[in-house]
C-alpha positions in Angstrom: 6.0 7.4 -6.3 8.2 8.8 -3.0 7.0 7.4 0.3 6.5 10.9 2.6 8.2 10.9 6.0 7.3 11.3 9.4 4.1 9.8 11.1 1.9 8.1 9.4 -1.3 9.9 10.9 -0.1 13.6 10.7 0.3 15.7 8.1 -1.5 16.8 5.3 -3.0 13.6 3.9 -2.7 13.0 -0.2 -0.1 15.9 -0.3 1.3 16.0 -3.7 4.8 14.4 -3.5 7.5 15.1 -5.6 10.3 13.3 -6.4 11.7 9.9 -8.3 8.9 8.3 -9.2 10.7 4.5 -9.4 12.1 5.3 -5.6 10.6 1.3 -4.8 12.5 0.0 -8.3 14.7 -3.2 -7.1 12.7 -3.5 -4.6 11.7 -7.4 -3.5 8.4 -7.3 -2.2 7.7 -10.4 0.0 4.2 -9.7 1.4 1.3 -7.7 0.9 -1.2 -7.4 3.8 -4.5 -5.2 4.5 -4.9 -3.2 7.5 -8.9 -4.3 8.4 -10.9 -3.0 11.6 -11.2 -6.5 13.0 -15.7 -5.8 13.5 -16.0 -6.0 10.1 -12.9 -8.4 9.7 -10.9 -9.8 6.4 -14.3 -10.1 4.8 -14.2 -6.4 5.0 -12.3 -4.1 2.5 -9.2 -2.9 4.0 -8.5 0.4 5.1 -4.5 0.3 4.5 -2.2 -1.7 2.4 1.1 -2.5 3.7 3.9 -3.6 1.2 6.5 -6.0 3.3 9.8 -5.4 1.9 13.1 -7.6 1.9 15.1 -6.5 4.7 12.4 -5.5 7.3 10.8 -2.6 5.7 7.5 -1.6 4.7 5.7 0.8 2.7 1.8 1.7 3.9 -0.9 3.0 1.4 -3.6 4.2 3.2 -6.6 5.7 1.9 -7.6 9.7 3.0 -10.9 11.2 3.7 -10.8 12.8 0.2 -10.4 9.5 -2.0 -6.7 10.0 -2.0 -3.9 7.8 -1.3 -1.0 8.6 1.3 2.0 6.9 0.8 4.3 6.4 4.3 6.8 4.1 5.5 5.4 1.2 6.9 5.7 -0.6 10.6 5.5 -4.4 10.2 5.2 -6.1 11.8 3.5 -3.4 14.2 -0.3 -1.7 12.9 0.0 1.8 12.3 -0.4 4.4 14.8 -4.0 5.6 14.0 -5.2 2.2 14.6 -7.1 2.8 18.0 -7.5 0.7 19.5 -5.2 -1.7 18.8 -7.3 -4.4 19.7 -10.0 -3.8 17.0 -7.9 -3.6 14.1 -5.3 -6.7 12.2 -3.4 -7.5 9.4 -4.5 -10.1 7.2 -3.0 -11.6 3.9 -5.5 -10.6 0.7 -7.4 -13.5 -0.6 -7.8 -11.4 -4.2 -4.1 -11.5 -4.9 -1.9 -14.7 -5.9 0.8 -16.4 -3.7 4.2 -15.4 -3.3 6.0 -16.4 -6.5 8.9 -19.1 -6.1 11.2 -17.3 -6.0 10.1 -16.0 -2.7 8.8 -12.3 -3.6 7.8 -9.9 -6.4 10.8 -7.6 -7.8 9.6 -4.4 -8.6 10.3 -2.8 -12.0 9.0 0.5 -11.7 6.1 2.4 -10.6 3.3 4.8 -11.5 1.3 7.3 -9.5 -2.1 8.3 -11.1 -3.6 11.9 -9.8 -6.5 13.5 -10.0 -7.3 17.0 -11.4 -5.8 18.8 -8.0 -2.8 16.9 -8.9 -3.0 14.5 -5.5 -2.6 10.7 -5.9 -5.7 8.4 -6.2 -3.7 5.2 -7.4 -0.5 3.6 -7.0 0.6 1.0 -9.5 3.2 -1.4 -8.4 5.3 -2.7 -11.4 7.0 -5.7 -10.9 8.3 -8.8 -13.0 4.6 -10.8 -12.7 2.6 -8.6 -12.9 1.6 -5.1 -11.9 -0.3 -4.4 -8.1 -2.9 -1.5 -8.9 -3.7 0.2 -5.4 -6.8 2.8 -5.6 -8.7 4.8 -2.9 -12.2 5.4 -2.4 -13.8 4.6 0.5 -11.7 2.1 1.6 -8.7 1.2 -0.4 -8.8 -1.3 -3.5 -5.9 -4.1 -4.3 -6.2 -5.8 -7.3 -3.0 -7.9 -9.1 -2.9 -7.8 -13.0 -0.4 -10.6 -14.9 1.4 -10.2 -17.0 1.0 -12.0 -20.4 
């Protein structure tokens, strides 16, 4: 998985990205937040998911209109540029995800992109020591966590 450079709202959405699929390996995820359209509130589904990385960085996974994922640098703690008007959007915790581990972060051990028949990313797996974050594109972004046993 590679992060597209440039503005979150610009450029071709969901385009195929080449390069090292393990670019996030070794990073420490300190928080995971959904980006929600405020009138729907956190009870609705997130339009994007932002993984906050130790060292004041973040990665944003956004679903596109063709049900693919776009991976870009995040803007944490600011909302993405496409959240217009900003007063109608909010970051919120994702209730279905476990709390941050006792050590204060999930340590990434690898990443995986699952692609459709056109080579576009439709699911991203961020593998951590404790389990896997699975982010799937659809009408909105679906996020789940699978614990390692």
